C-alpha positions in Angstrom: 71.8 -74.6 58.1 72.7 -74.2 54.4 76.4 -74.4 53.5 78.1 -72.2 51.0 80.1 -73.7 48.1 83.3 -73.0 50.0 82.0 -74.6 53.2 80.9 -77.7 51.3 84.3 -78.0 49.6 86.4 -78.3 52.8 86.5 -80.5 55.9 84.0 -79.6 58.5 85.2 -82.3 61.0 88.8 -83.5 61.5 89.8 -86.4 63.7 93.5 -86.9 64.3 95.1 -89.8 66.0 92.1 -90.4 68.2 92.1 -93.1 70.8 89.7 -94.1 73.5 90.8 -96.6 76.0 88.8 -98.5 78.6 91.5 -99.9 80.8 93.6 -102.1 78.5 91.0 -102.2 75.8 91.4 -99.7 72.9 87.9 -99.1 71.7 89.2 -96.5 69.3 92.9 -96.8 68.3 94.9 -94.0 66.7 92.1 -93.2 64.2 92.4 -90.3 61.7 89.9 -89.2 59.1 88.0 -86.1 58.0 84.4 -85.3 56.9 83.6 -82.8 54.2 80.8 -80.2 54.6 77.5 -81.3 53.1 78.4 -84.9 52.5 77.0 -88.2 53.9 79.9 -90.1 55.6 79.0 -93.7 56.4 80.8 -95.8 59.0 80.5 -99.6 59.4 82.3 -102.6 60.8 81.6 -105.6 62.9 80.3 -105.5 66.5 83.0 -104.1 68.8 84.8 -102.2 66.0 84.6 -99.0 67.9 81.9 -97.2 65.9 79.6 -96.1 68.8 82.7 -95.4 71.0 83.9 -93.0 68.2 80.5 -91.3 68.1 80.5 -90.9 71.9 83.8 -89.2 71.8 83.0 -86.8 69.0 79.6 -85.9 70.5 81.1 -85.3 74.0 79.5 -88.2 75.8 82.9 -89.7 76.4 86.3 -88.1 76.8 89.1 -89.0 74.3 92.2 -90.7 75.8 94.4 -89.1 73.2 94.0 -87.3 70.0 92.2 -84.3 68.6 88.7 -83.6 67.2 88.2 -80.3 65.3 84.8 -78.9 64.3 85.3 -76.1 61.7 88.9 -75.8 62.8 88.3 -75.6 66.6 89.1 -78.4 69.0 86.1 -79.9 70.7 87.4 -83.1 72.3 87.4 -81.6 75.8 83.9 -80.1 75.6 80.9 -81.5 77.4 78.1 -83.0 75.3 75.8 -80.0 75.6 78.6 -77.6 74.5 79.4 -79.9 71.5 75.7 -79.8 70.6 75.6 -76.0 70.8 78.7 -75.8 68.7 76.9 -77.7 65.9 76.9 -81.5 66.4 73.7 -83.4 67.2 73.3 -87.2 67.4 70.8 -90.0 67.8 71.4 -93.4 69.4 71.0 -97.0 68.6 68.2 -97.5 71.1 65.5 -94.8 71.1 66.4 -92.2 73.6 63.3 -90.1 74.3 61.7 -88.6 77.5 58.9 -91.1 78.2 56.6 -88.7 79.9 57.0 -85.9 77.3 54.9 -85.5 74.2 56.1 -85.5 70.7 55.7 -81.7 70.4 57.5 -81.2 73.8 60.4 -83.4 72.7 61.0 -81.4 69.5 60.6 -78.1 71.5 63.3 -79.4 73.9 65.7 -79.7 71.0 64.9 -76.2 69.9 65.4 -75.0 73.6 68.8 -76.6 74.1 70.0 -76.0 70.6 69.5 -72.3 71.2 71.9 -72.5 74.2 69.3 -72.3 76.9 69.5 -74.3 80.1 67.1 -75.8 82.6 63.7 -77.4 82.1 61.8 -75.2 84.5 62.1 -72.1 82.4 60.6 -73.7 79.2 58.9 -70.8 77.4 58.4 -70.8 73.7 57.6 -68.2 71.1 55.0 -68.7 68.4 57.9 -68.9 65.9 59.5 -71.8 67.9 56.2 -73.7 68.1 55.7 -73.2 64.3 59.2 -74.5 63.7 58.5 -77.6 65.9 55.4 -78.2 63.9 57.3 -78.0 60.6 59.8 -80.6 61.9 57.0 -82.8 63.0 55.5 -82.5 59.5 58.9 -83.3 57.9 59.0 -86.6 59.9 55.3 -87.4 59.4 54.6 -87.0 63.1 52.1 -84.1 62.9 49.2 -86.4 63.9 51.1 -87.5 67.0 52.0 -84.1 68.5 50.1 -84.6 71.8 51.1 -88.3 72.3 53.5 -89.2 75.1 56.7 -90.8 73.6 56.2 -93.9 75.7 53.2 -94.7 73.5 55.1 -94.4 70.2 56.2 -97.3 68.0 59.9 -97.9 67.4 59.7 -96.3 64.0 58.0 -93.3 65.4 60.6 -93.0 68.1 63.4 -93.2 65.6 61.8 -90.3 63.6 61.2 -88.3 66.7 64.9 -88.6 67.8 66.0 -87.3 64.4 63.4 -84.4 64.5 64.6 -83.4 68.0 68.3 -83.6 67.0 67.7 -81.6 63.8 65.8 -79.0 65.9 69.1 -78.0 67.5 70.2 -76.6 64.1 73.3 -78.8 63.7 76.0 -78.5 61.2 76.6 -82.2 61.6 73.8 -84.8 62.3 75.2 -88.1 63.6 72.9 -91.1 63.3 73.8 -94.3 65.1 72.2 -97.3 63.4 69.0 -95.5 62.4 67.4 -98.4 60.6 68.2 -100.9 63.4 65.0 -102.6 64.6 63.0 -101.4 61.6 61.4 -103.4 58.8 63.0 -103.1 55.3 60.2 -100.8 54.2 60.5 -98.6 57.3 64.3 -98.4 56.8 63.8 -97.2 53.3 61.3 -94.6 54.4 63.6 -93.4 57.2 66.5 -92.9 54.8 64.1 -90.8 52.7 63.8 -88.5 55.7 67.5 -88.4 56.0 68.0 -87.5 52.4 65.5 -84.7 52.8 67.5 -83.3 55.8 70.7 -83.5 53.7 69.1 -81.1 51.1 69.2 -78.4 53.8 73.0 -78.5 53.7 73.5 -80.5 57.0 76.4 -82.9 57.0 75.4 -86.5 57.8 77.5 -89.0 59.7 76.0 -92.4 59.7 76.8 -95.6 61.6 75.0 -98.5 60.0 75.3 -102.3 59.8 73.0 -102.7 56.8 75.4 -102.5 53.9 72.7 -101.9 51.2 71.5 -98.9 53.1 74.9 -97.5 53.9 76.3 -97.9 50.4 73.2 -96.3 48.8 73.1 -93.2 50.9 76.8 -92.5 51.6 79.1 -90.3 49.5 82.1 -91.8 51.3 82.4 -94.7 53.7 84.9 -95.7 56.4 85.1 -99.3 57.5 86.5 -100.0 61.0 87.9 -103.0 62.8 89.3 -103.3 66.3 89.2 -99.5 66.8 91.1 -98.7 63.6 90.4 -98.0 60.0 90.8 -100.6 57.2 89.2 -98.6 54.4 88.1 -95.1 53.6 86.7 -94.1 50.2 83.6 -94.2 47.9 81.0 -97.0 48.1 82.1 -98.2 44.7 85.7 -98.5 45.8 84.6 -100.2 49.1 82.9 -103.1 47.4 85.9 -103.8 45.2 88.6 -103.4 47.9 90.3 -106.7 48.7 90.4 -106.2 52.4 86.7 -105.3 52.6 85.8 -108.4 50.4 88.1 -110.8 52.4 87.2 -109.6 55.9 83.6 -108.6 55.6 81.8 -109.4 52.3 83.4 -112.7 51.3 82.2 -113.6 47.9 79.0 -111.5 48.4 78.4 -108.1 47.1 76.2 -105.3 48.2 72.6 -105.7 46.9 72.3 -104.3 43.4 75.9 -105.1 42.3 77.3 -108.1 40.4 77.9 -111.1 42.5 75.5 -110.1 45.2 75.1 -112.5 48.1 72.7 -113.2 50.9 73.3 -112.2 54.5 76.6 -110.6 54.0 75.1 -108.2 51.5 72.6 -107.0 54.2 74.9 -106.3 57.1 78.2 -107.0 58.8 
């Protein structure tokens, strides 16, 4: 989905005073931010900061306790996940979520099926155009040689690529990626980010939760750093690595790889 200049210049997603409580625990606490059309918006923070809980609420897997989420100006915080997907938000998960008995081709076709607003598995019927499109997406993610393979036989790296292909098949305006390089080698992580960059050239807005700071800072146009369900920073990667709260709480004396004063473990992840 290619955005016009006007679309890219304005907010596509607005989150206002969003909270998600689990009993007395506020996983997301009065959080507000916006995402611009066509940008890559990176999110990070320590374990338990509320990153995945935030994704769950935006994508409709979990209902907000309070607050508003708007996609292209329309409230979506009360919609079910399938309705949110059909409105234009697709997501992937930290742990590969694929149908183990389905093939690679069938998984991508399922994304096309539900992205088009269809329901039910029993009525799966696909046009030649849809099959061609599924093949194109497989080629994009270097999965064309695995089309007939059941997903339970795929490697972690292949499953990660397949999740992205199936999510992208729904024709989203926003693609949300939850720790896409988790469990991958450094080389695999770099390759996966190359696929994401390719998807971004189509005009899709990317939201990215990632612990590996070197990856997050390289790919993101803007970043938000969370802690205890709230926001401690929002801005450009260059601003983030110089922000005193980010340095004090998360980076210490280290810097993101490739910047002066780079450190060891802290430069790789939070």
